[in-house]
C-alpha positions in Angstrom: 0.0 0.0 0.0 1.2 3.5 -0.8 1.5 6.3 1.8 0.5 9.9 1.1 1.5 12.9 3.2 -0.5 16.0 2.9 1.3 19.1 4.0 -0.1 22.5 4.9 -3.6 21.3 5.4 -5.6 24.1 7.0 -6.8 23.5 10.6 -10.4 24.1 9.5 -10.2 21.4 6.9 -8.7 18.9 9.3 -11.4 19.7 11.9 -14.1 19.3 9.3 -12.6 15.9 8.3 -12.6 14.8 11.9 -16.2 15.8 12.3 -17.2 14.0 9.1 -15.3 10.9 10.1 -17.1 10.8 13.5 -20.5 11.2 11.8 -19.6 8.1 9.7 -18.2 6.2 12.6 -14.7 6.1 11.1 -11.2 7.3 12.0 -10.1 10.5 10.2 -7.6 8.4 8.2 -10.3 6.0 7.1 -12.6 8.9 6.1 -9.8 10.5 4.0 -9.2 7.1 2.3 -13.0 6.9 1.5 -13.1 10.4 0.1 -10.0 9.8 -2.1 -11.4 6.5 -3.4 -14.8 8.0 -4.2 -13.0 10.9 -6.1 -10.6 8.7 -7.9 -12.9 5.7 -8.7 -16.4 7.0 -9.0 -19.1 4.3 -9.2 -20.5 5.7 -12.4 -17.2 5.3 -14.3 -17.5 3.2 -17.5 -15.9 -0.2 -17.2 -14.5 -1.8 -20.3 -16.3 -5.1 -19.9 -19.7 -3.4 -19.4 -19.1 -1.1 -22.4 -18.3 -4.1 -24.6 -21.4 -5.9 -23.4 -23.6 -2.9 -24.1 -22.1 -2.5 -27.6 -22.8 -6.2 -28.4 -26.4 -5.9 -27.2 -27.0 -2.8 -29.3 -25.6 -4.7 -32.3 -28.0 -7.6 -31.7 -25.6 -9.9 -29.9 -24.8 -13.4 -31.0 -27.2 -16.3 -31.6 -26.4 -19.6 -29.9 -25.3 -21.0 -33.3 -22.9 -18.1 -33.9 -21.5 -18.5 -30.4 -21.0 -22.2 -30.9 -19.3 -21.5 -34.2 -16.8 -19.1 -32.6 -16.3 -21.7 -29.8 -15.4 -24.3 -32.4 -12.9 -22.0 -34.1 -11.1 -21.2 -30.9 -7.5 -22.4 -30.7 -7.3 -24.8 -27.8 -3.6 -25.5 -28.1 -1.9 -25.0 -24.7 0.3 -21.9 -24.5 4.0 -22.4 -24.4 6.0 -20.4 -21.8 8.0 -17.5 -23.2 11.7 -18.0 -23.5 14.2 -15.2 -23.5 17.2 -17.2 -24.5 
C-alpha cells in the first residue's frame, strides 16, 4: 500500500474531516481514504467489460449458433511459456 502525506492542510479542513469521520463512525484516516477513493474511482465510471457488453447488445448480440461457431474456431492449443534465450 502506498502512503501519502498532505502538508499545509488548514486546521479548519482537518477539523471538518474529523467531524465528518465521527459522523460516519470512522477514523479520520479511514474517512480520508474513503473520500479519495470516491473521487478517484467514482461508481458511475465506465468499465471496459460493461461497455463491450452494451455494444454487443446494441448490435444484436450473437445467436447460440454463432457463439458455438466461434467456440469451435477457438484455438485450444496450450500456450507455451515464453523463452528469453
